[in-house]
Each structure stands twice: as structure tokens, then as C-alpha cells.
C-alpha positions in Angstrom: -4.9 -6.5 -44.0 -7.6 -3.9 -44.5 -9.2 -2.0 -41.6 -12.6 -3.5 -42.6 -11.2 -7.1 -42.4 -9.5 -6.4 -39.1 -12.7 -5.0 -37.7 -14.6 -8.1 -38.7 -11.8 -10.3 -37.2 -11.9 -8.6 -33.9 -15.7 -8.5 -33.8 -15.7 -12.3 -34.3 -13.4 -12.5 -31.2 -15.7 -10.3 -29.1 -17.4 -12.2 -26.3 -20.7 -10.2 -26.6 -21.1 -10.8 -30.4 -22.0 -14.0 -32.1 -21.8 -14.3 -35.9 -25.1 -15.8 -37.2 -24.8 -18.7 -39.6 -26.9 -20.2 -42.5 -27.4 -23.3 -44.5 -27.0 -21.7 -47.9 -23.7 -20.8 -49.7 -23.6 -18.3 -52.6 -21.6 -19.0 -55.7 -21.3 -17.8 -59.3 -21.6 -19.2 -62.8 -20.2 -17.6 -65.9 -21.3 -18.0 -69.5 -19.2 -16.6 -72.4 -21.0 -15.2 -75.4 -18.3 -15.6 -78.1 -20.7 -14.7 -80.9 -20.9 -11.1 -79.9 -18.1 -8.5 -80.5 -16.5 -7.8 -78.2 -17.2 -11.0 -76.3 -19.6 -10.8 -73.3 -19.4 -12.5 -70.0 -22.7 -13.3 -68.3 -22.4 -13.9 -64.5 -25.2 -15.3 -62.4 -25.5 -15.9 -58.7 -26.2 -19.5 -57.6 -27.4 -20.7 -54.2 -26.6 -24.2 -52.7 -28.3 -25.3 -49.5 -26.3 -27.6 -47.2 -27.6 -29.9 -44.4 -25.7 -28.1 -41.7 -26.0 -24.5 -40.6 -22.3 -23.7 -40.7 -21.8 -20.9 -43.2 -21.0 -17.5 -41.6 -23.3 -14.6 -42.6 -22.9 -10.8 -42.4 -25.2 -10.7 -39.4 -24.2 -10.8 -35.7 -26.2 -11.3 -32.5 -25.3 -9.0 -29.7 -26.1 -10.0 -26.2 -26.1 -7.2 -23.6 -24.2 -8.6 -20.5 -26.4 -9.7 -17.6 -29.6 -9.4 -19.6 -31.7 -11.7 -21.8 -32.1 -9.0 -24.4 -30.3 -9.0 -27.8 -29.8 -7.0 -30.9 -29.2 -8.1 -34.5 -26.8 -6.1 -36.6 -25.8 -6.4 -40.3 -22.4 -5.3 -41.6 -22.4 -6.0 -45.4 -19.3 -6.8 -47.4 -17.6 -3.7 -48.9 -16.1 -3.0 -52.3 -12.3 -3.3 -52.3 -11.9 0.5 -52.7 -14.0 1.1 -49.5 -12.2 -1.2 -47.1 -11.4 1.7 -44.7 -15.2 1.7 -44.0 -17.6 -0.6 -42.0 -21.2 -0.1 -43.0 -23.9 -0.7 -40.3 -26.9 -1.5 -42.5 -29.2 -2.5 -39.7 -29.4 -2.6 -35.9 -32.6 -4.2 -34.5 -33.9 -5.1 -31.1 -36.9 -7.3 -30.3 -39.7 -5.0 -29.2 -40.1 -6.9 -25.9 -36.6 -5.9 -25.0 -37.0 -2.3 -26.0 -36.1 0.6 -23.7 -33.4 -1.4 -21.9 -30.5 0.3 -23.5 -29.5 -2.7 -25.6 -29.1 -0.9 -28.9 -27.2 1.9 -27.2 -24.8 -0.5 -25.5 -24.3 -2.4 -28.8 -23.4 0.9 -30.5 -20.9 1.8 -27.8 -19.2 -1.6 -28.3 -19.1 -1.1 -32.1 -17.7 2.5 -31.7 -15.0 1.3 -29.2 -14.0 -1.3 -31.8 -13.9 1.3 -34.6 -11.6 3.5 -32.4 -9.3 0.5 -31.8 -9.0 -0.4 -35.5 -8.7 3.3 -36.5 -5.8 3.7 -34.1 -4.2 0.5 -35.5 -4.6 1.8 -39.1 -2.9 5.1 -38.2 0.3 3.4 -37.2 3.2 3.7 -39.7 3.4 0.0 -40.3 -0.3 -0.5 -40.0 -3.0 -1.6 -42.5 -3.8 -1.2 -46.2 -5.6 2.1 -45.4 -4.7 4.7 -42.7 -8.1 5.1 -41.2 -11.2 3.1 -40.2 -14.6 4.7 -40.1 -18.1 3.4 -39.2 -21.1 4.6 -41.2 -24.8 4.1 -41.4 -28.0 5.6 -42.9 -30.9 6.5 -40.5 -33.6 4.5 -42.4 -36.2 3.0 -40.1 -37.4 -0.5 -41.0 -39.8 -3.2 -39.8 -39.2 -6.9 -39.7 -41.3 -9.6 -38.0 -39.4 -12.9 -38.1 -36.2 -11.9 -36.2 -38.1 -12.3 -32.9 -36.7 -14.6 -30.3 -39.1 -17.4 -31.1 -38.2 -17.5 -34.8 -34.6 -16.4 -35.0 -33.2 -19.9 -35.2 -35.3 -20.7 -38.2 -33.7 -17.9 -40.3 -31.2 -19.0 -42.9 -28.8 -16.1 -42.4 -26.9 -16.7 -45.6 -30.0 -16.7 -47.8 -31.2 -13.1 -48.5 -34.8 -14.1 -49.0 -34.9 -15.9 -45.7 -33.2 -13.0 -43.9 -35.3 -10.2 -45.4 -38.7 -12.0 -45.5 -41.3 -9.3 -45.3 -38.9 -6.6 -44.3 -40.0 -3.1 -45.0 -38.1 0.2 -44.8 -38.6 3.9 -45.7 -36.4 4.0 -48.8 -39.3 4.8 -51.1 -42.3 5.5 -48.7 -43.2 5.9 -45.1 -43.8 2.9 -42.9 -47.4 2.4 -41.6 -47.8 3.9 -38.2 -48.1 0.6 -36.4 -44.8 -0.6 -37.9 -42.8 2.6 -37.1 -41.0 2.5 -33.7 -38.9 5.7 -34.3 -38.9 8.2 -37.2 -35.8 8.7 -39.3 -35.0 12.2 -37.8 -35.0 10.8 -34.2 -32.9 7.9 -35.5 -30.5 10.4 -37.0 -30.3 12.3 -33.8 -29.6 9.1 -31.9 -26.6 8.3 -34.1 -25.4 11.9 -33.8 -25.4 11.5 -30.0 -22.5 9.0 -30.5 -20.5 11.5 -32.5 -21.7 10.6 -36.1 -21.5 13.4 -38.7 -23.1 13.7 -42.1 -21.0 12.8 -45.2 -23.0 13.1 -48.4 -20.3 11.7 -50.6 -20.9 8.3 -49.1 -24.2 8.3 -51.1 -22.1 8.0 -54.3 -20.6 4.9 -55.7 -17.6 5.2 -58.1 -15.9 2.4 -59.8 -15.2 0.7 -63.1 -17.4 -1.8 -64.9 -15.1 -4.6 -66.0 -17.8 -7.1 -67.1 -16.6 -6.7 -70.6 -12.9 -7.5 -70.8 -12.5 -5.4 -74.0 -14.1 -2.2 -72.7 -13.7 -1.0 -69.1 -16.3 1.7 -68.3 -15.8 4.1 -65.3 -19.0 5.1 -63.5 -20.3 7.3 -60.7 -23.7 6.4 -59.4 -26.0 8.0 -56.8 -27.0 5.0 -54.6 -29.8 6.9 -52.7 -33.5 7.0 -53.6 -35.0 10.3 -54.7 -37.1 10.3 -51.5 -34.0 10.1 -49.3 -32.3 12.9 -51.2 -35.4 15.2 -50.9 -35.6 14.4 -47.2 -32.0 15.2 -46.7 -31.4 11.7 -45.3 -27.7 11.3 -45.9 -25.1 8.8 -44.6 -23.6 9.4 -41.1 -20.0 8.6 -40.2 -17.9 8.1 -37.1 -15.4 9.3 -36.1 -15.9 12.8 -37.2 -12.2 13.4 -37.5 -12.2 11.0 -40.5 -15.0 12.8 -42.3 -12.7 14.9 -44.6 -11.2 11.7 -46.0 -14.6 10.8 -47.6 -15.9 14.3 -48.3 -15.8 15.9 -51.8 -15.9 19.5 -52.9 -19.7 19.7 -52.8 -19.7 19.1 -49.0 -17.4 22.0 -48.3 -18.7 25.4 -47.1 
């Protein structure tokens, strides 16, 4: 088992986290173009909506013990070569429950879980990788329909339903009335838990196998020009694992 998969398994067993579900299931269709040389495979996503809300999503609801407040987190699926990583894409708290330490307690729980899985991975007869790291990007965002009154109406397995009118600062600043904390304060908040900067996590390396006759290796920068110019890079915990993911350009 990979560290990523073990993290998700233990998170699902955690009494303070509930995996959110949706009505929609994603699938794939494939068309083969045999007229071209070499032959091409065209793959397309399909979405099927079911009557019952039973399909597990990549979002979890965190309930801080002894409070009514909650946080919503998203942990996307990872490429098979990055299964020693867990990516925290979003952590969000309803504004009416702000300043109650809910996001902070949620992060502490996630960090404790990372430590547990990392220790498991470092055992000799452990997992498919020998480390587990938790990483994120300090990118503020705004969303309106995850509030308590609407959360049950969200189809958590359908991206359009999840995202709705979601806005973030990937390409431009949020309007002032939508910004609760700027990216630098968010970065410092993550650093307070022991996160460190790892620029190499902004790069994606892999092999394009869509054409079975020609496999093409690639290396892509996944970050916007704005993020790069701001110096808004990925942050990783625990710091002791940073060197595993760092390349030559990160060295002094």
C-alpha cells in the first residue's frame, strides 16, 4: 500500500472527519482513430448521475469536538509517482465560525496523521514509499455555497457543483470583500506548523502514453506566471522530508 492510500484509509476511520459524498460518478470513454498513423486514442470523461448520494468524493467535513463549527478540506487524487505525498488543495471554514481555532485544530489533526503514516512508511517492511509528506499552496480563495445552509445540496463528486462560483488568486487578486486573509499571512500560518518551501513540487514530470506507438516524456511547470513572480511556492511538512522532493535548483 502507498503512504497516500494509507493516509486516506486512516482519515476515513478518524472520528472527527466525514468523507462527503455525491450523486455523480465519473467514467471514461475511448475512441480509436485507426485511420491515422500511428493510431490515436481519444479519451473523454463521462458523468453519470445516480438517485442516491453514495459516491465518495475527495472532500471531507471536519467537526471540531465540542463545537458546532466545521471545516471543509479537499485532498485530490495523486499521480502514481507521487503517492508519498498528500496534497491539501483547500481548507475552508464558514465565516460565521471564524476565529474559533477550527482550521488550526483541523491542521493539527492532519499533521498528526501525516506523522503516523510517515513513521509507518519508514519501517523496513513498510509501504511502497519510505516517506509520507503533506503539502499545500498558500492560495486564498472565495466560495459561497459551502455554507451550512447549502452544504447538503452540493454534489461533491461533480466538479461544477463543488466549485460553483469559486474564485482564487491564481491569476489575479480577489476583490477586497472576498479576501479573508492574504496569501503571505496564509503562508506564514502554514509555516507555523512546520511547513517549508519546496519549489520542485511546482513541476510535473511524467510520460505521455496517450499514443501507444510513441511515449513522450515531459516536464511541466504547473504554476501560473503570477504565482511564480510572487514567489508563492508549494509548502511541505515535515521539513525532514523536504530533501526527498528538492532538486538542484533549490540548493544553496
